[in-house]
N, C-alpha and C positions, 0 to 999 in steps of 0.2 A: 504493500500500500504506500509506504513512504517512498519507495523507488518510483512508483507511478507519479507521485506528486512532484518529485524532483525532475522527472522527465518532462513535465509540462513547463518548466522554467525556460525562458528564452535566454539566449547567450548574453544579451544586454543586462538582464536581471542577474545573471550569474556574475558578471563583471562587478556589479555594484555590491553584491554579497561578499565577494572576495575582498573588496576594499573595506567593507564593514569590519571584517575580522582583523584587518590591519589598523583598526581604530581610526579610519578616515571619517570626518564629518561629511554631511551632505554638500557643504560648500567646497570642501577639498576634493570630493569625488567629482563635482561638476567641473572644477578646474582641470582635474586629471583627465577626464574623458572629453572635455571640450563641449559640454552641454550645459543646460540651465539647471539650477537647483530644483526647480519644480519637476523637471523630467526625472531627476534622480529619485525624488520622493515618490513619484508615480511608479517607477520601476520597483522600488523597495516595497511599496504597499501591495503591488500586484504579486510580488514574490511571497510576501507574508500571507496573503489570501490563499494562494495556491498551496502553500505548505501547511496552512491551518495553524499558524503560530501568532503570538501577540506582539513579539518584538523582532526587530531586525537582527539582533544578535543571535536569537534562537534560530532564525532562518539561516544565518550565515554558518552557524555550527552544524546544522543539519547537512548543508551543502559540503562543508569541510569533511564531515564523517563519510560522506558518500564518495567524494573525489580524492580524499587523502590529504596529507599535510603538505605535499610538495608545492601546491599552489599558493600556500600562505606563509612561506618562509620569508621573514622580514628581509628587506633589501640590505640592511647593515650587516646581517649575519649570513648573507648568501655567499656560497663558495665561488660564485661567478664574479670575476673582477669588474670594476666599474666601467672600464673600457673593454667591452667584450670583443673577442675576435669575430664573433658572428655578426655583430652590428656596429662596426667602428664608425661608420658615417653618422649613425644616429647619436652615438655617444659624443662625437665631436660637435655635432649640431647642438646638442643639449648644453655642452660646455660653452659654446659661443653665445647661446641664448642667455645663459646665466651671467656671462661676462658683460653683456649689454644691459643687464639689470631688468630683463623682461620677466614678469611674474609668470610662474608655471610654464617653464620652457617646453614642456611636452604638450601643452594645450594647442588646440587648432589655431586660435587667434594669434598666439605668439609666433607660430610658424608662419602665418600669413604676414605679420608685421616684419619679421626678420627677412623673409624672402623679398618683400617689397622694398625694404631698406637697401638690400644689396643691389636689386635692380635699379633703384633710384640713384644710387651712387655711380653705377656704371653709366646710366643715362646722362647724368650731369658731367661726368668726366669726359665723355665722348663729345660734348658740346653739341649734341643733337638738337637741343632746344634753343640754341642761340638765336635763330631767326625769330622765334616767338618772343623771347625776352627783348630783342631789339624793337620789335613791333610795339610791345607794351610800353616801351620807353619813348619811342618816336611819336606815338599818337598824342602825347602831351605837349610836344614842342610848340605847335602852332599857337596854343593859348598863352604862351609865355615869351613870345618873341620880343626882343628889345634891341635898340640900336647899339652899335659898337662905340667904343670910346673915341674913335678917330685918331688914336695914337699912331696908327700905321696908315700910310697912303700907298695905294697901288699905282705904279706907273707901268702902263701896259703897251706892249707892241701889238696893237689891235688891227682890225681891218683898215681903219683910217690911216694908220701908220704904214701898213703894207702897200696901200694904194699910192701913198706919196713917195715912199723910199724903197719899195720892193720887200720881198719876204726875207726873214733872217736866214742865215747869219748876216748881219749888217757889217759894212766896213767898220773897222775899229775906230775910225775918226768920229763916226756918229756916236758911238758909246762914250768916247772921251768927251764929246761936246755935251752929251746928256749929263754926265757926272759933273762937268764944270758948271752947267746951268743949275743943277741941284745944289752944288756947293755954294754958289753965289746967292741962291734963294734961302740959304740957311738950314738945309737938311741936317738933322742930327746924325743920321747914319744912313747908308745906302747898302742894301742887300741885293746883290746882282744875281738873279736866278737865271743865268744864261751860261752856256758852255763856252769856256775860254781855254780849252786844252789844245787847240790847234793853232799853228802859225798861219797868218794870212799875208799881210803886207808888212815888211820889216819896219818901215817908217811909221805906219799907223800903229803897229804894236808898241813901238817905243813911245809914241804919243800917249797911248792909253796907259802904259806903265808909269809915265811921268805924272799923269793926272791922278792915278791911284796913290802914288807917293805923296803928291801935294795934299791929299785929303787926310794924311797922317792917321792911319788906322781907322778911319770912319767908313771904310769899304769892307764888305763881307762877300766873299766869293763862295760858290757852292762846290761841293765835292760829290761826285756821283760814282757808282761802281762800274767796273768794266763788264761785269756779268750780273748775277743776282745779288741781292742785298745781304744774304746770310753768309756767303763765303766768296768774297771777291776782293781784288785789289782796288784801291781808289783811283779814280780818274781825275787827276789833279789839274788845276789851271797851270798855265805856263809859269816857269820859275820867276820871271820878271814881274808877273802880276801878283803872285801869292807872297812874294817877299815882303810886301808892304801892306798886305791885307789879312784879315782874319778869315778862317775857313769854317764852313758849317755844312751839315748834311741835310738835304731836303727829303727826309723820310717820313712817311705816314703809314700807320697800320690800317689797311683798308679791309673791311669785312663787308661782303655782299654789296660792293660798289660804293660804300660810304667810308670815309676816313673816320675811324672811331677813336683811335688812341695815337699818342705821339711819345716816343721814348725821349728821355732827357738827353741821352748821349748815344752815340753809335760808334762801334769800333770797325775800322776797315784797315786791314794790314796791321802794322805795329802801332798805329796812332788811334787816338780817341777824339772824336769831334762832337761839338754840341750840335743840336738840330737848329734848323732855320727859325723855328718858332721862338726858341730861347733868345736868339740874336735880335729878332724883331721886338721882343718884349724887353730887351736889355736886362735879362735875368743872368746873373753872374754866378753860375755853378761850376765854371770850367775847372778851377783848381781842385775842388772837392771831387768832382766827377772823375778827373784823370787819376787822382790818387786811389779812389775806390775801384776804378776800372783796373788799374795795375795790380791792386791787391786781390780782387776777386776774379778778374779775367772774364767777366760776363757783362752784358748790357744792364744798366741800372733801370730803375723803375720807369713806368709809363704813366701818363696822365690822360684822362678822357677829355674829348673835345666837347665843349658846351655849345650845342647848336641852338640854344635860345638866343644867342647872339646872331642877329640878322645879317647874313653876308651881303645883302643888297644895300646896307647902309655903310659899307666900307668906302671911304673916299678914294676915287680913282680918276686918273687923268690919262690922256693919250701921250705916248712918247713923242709923237711928232709935234704936239702942242708944247711940250717942254723944249724941244729944239727951236720952235718958233718964238719962245718967250711969252706965250699967251696964257700961261697958267697963273691963277691968282696965288700970290705968295703965301696967303693964309693956309693953303693946302699943303705947303711944303715946309715952311719955317718951323723949326723945332720938332719936326716929325721924323719918324723912321720911314724910309721909302723902300718898297720892294719893287725892283725892276724885273719884269718878266714878260714872256710872250704869250699872248692869248688870241692870236689871229686864227688859229685852227680850232673850230668848235669840237672836232672829234678827238682832239688830243687832251689827255690829262683831265677828262671830265669825270667828276665825282658827284654823287647825290648828297644833298644837304636836306635833312628832315625839315619839313615846314616851309622850305624855300624852293627846292628843285635842284637843277644841275648847277654846279659851280666849277670853276677851274681849280687846278691843284694849288696855284698861288694863293687864291682866296682861302682855301682850306688851311694853308699855313698861317694866314693872317688871323683866321678865327681861332686857331690853336694859340697864337700869341695873345690874342685878346682874352682867351680863357686863363692864361697865366696871369695877366694883369688884373682880371676881375676876381680871381680865386678859383682854384681847381675844385670841381665837384667831387663829392665823396662817392666812391664805388663800393657797394656792399657785395661780397662774393656770394654765389649761390649756396655755398655750404652753410651760411648763417641761417637763411630761411629754411634750408633743408633740415637743420638741427631743430628749428622750431616746429617743423612739420612732424618730425619723429616724436617729439614730446606730445604733440596733439593726438597723433594716432595711438600712442601708448595709453594716454588718458581715455580715449574713446574705446580702446580695447578692454579697459578695466570695467566699463559699464556692463551691467548684467544683461540688459536687453540689446539684442543686435539692432533693433530698430533705432534705439537711442544712439547707438554707436554710429550708425550711418548718418543720422541727423547731425551729430556732433562733428563728424568729418566734413559734411557738406557746409556747415557753418564756418569751419576752419578754412575750407577752400575759398569761400567768399571773402574772408578777411585777408588771406594771403594774396588773392587776385587783386584786391583793392590797394595793396601796399605801394606798388609803383606809382600810381596816381596820387596817393596821399603824400608820399615823400618827395615827389618831383619838385614841388614849389620850393622846397628847402635845399634843392640841388643835391639830392641824395639819389643815386642810381642803384636800384636793387634788382637782382635776378631771382625770379620765383618759379620758373617752369619746372626744374627738377623737384621742388617741393610740391607743386601741384600734381606732378606725375605720381609721386609717392602717395599722396592723399587720395587721388583718383583710383589708383590701383587697390589700395586697402579698402576704400569705400565700396568699390564695385565687388570685391571679394566678399566683404561682410554682407552686402545686400544679397548676393547670390546665396550665401549660406542661410540668411534669414528666410528667403523665399523657399529654399529647398526644405528647410525645417518645417515651415508652415504647410507646405504641400505634403510632406511625409506625415505630419500629424493628422491632416484631414484624411489621407488615404487609410491610415491606421484606424481612425475613428469609423470610417465607412466600413472597413473590413470587420471590425468588432460588432458593428450594428448588424451586419449581415449574418454573423455567426449567432 
């Protein structure tokens, strides 16, 4: 008779009875099995009814007498080592879960959270979500556009100049005249964003070299690579030009067609050069950067470009107007001047959020204006990812799967709003890996919740038919 009663027990009821004999409470059993406390109580009540006993302990002892003591050997007294050879992966997984501080590492929810965290870390490290983060950042730009300081004036070899004097490279006498005119108008510094690495006419080259020397260090020439930026020798201006001028590197970190960041320094060959933006902003990090570069042997930090500075408000004049002397002195006097070529619309075109396409020279000016106004703060994606991990752990501790899904959904709404909330304070934050983590955990919890409700209804229908 007793054997028949025990034979009516389901495997789930037997699991609960085995844990009763190991002195587990209903809450501990629920965590162990990854189910709710109510489900545990229902199983135990059903088992007690089938066995005809009044307490769960009596039911557990009846099952133990029937199955033998091997099922109930305490874990601490078990002869099997903690890291079993049969299931090493499970033992390692449980150890990792415990190290992360997740409660009940063997429960279903903790496995979901741990797996989602690993997937989210891989997702963020691969920069898969970078386009989404950039979109969330750029959509706020148009509402905060403001004018530049006007500290830098752009002198451009534009279509008007090309129609008057022909396309570059111009004869060096024209460049010497432009520099002379800018010096007479009181320019504080001239950054020449043109290639001067080839000889043309000896007399005109000497004329340009004399004019550069006459300006006494107020001319900056650009250094470009022979090949790619990462591993290349520098393409230097002619010795007579660079002997009396400073050198700078016109490098921008371009992502998806938009210049996003600018390094403070760049190494090409044995030398370290400041970037054009630093020279335009008159920022003097040269000595510190060279010392740090020699010590570390790597590029120093980068700073993000603030595109709330409207590139359309940069003061600009045509190079041919400078030669003709028809430029108002107020646009040049005391200003830093960037001399560049912009006559070919297809060359060096970059996208500026909230504005449209701009030339590479204007991107350098916006970077310089960013240094002058103050560099925005960039919060890495790992910060929001850590916040998302805390939120999903808290949601996982809730008893109801429905409440867990609602908590994760509320957290996603908060994280999604962070880029827009922090943008007015010039804080850039990446949130997509955090959203990926919360979406993955929330979708899994919702699937478990729906599956449990469906299973419960099926079981109720089956019991009713019986």
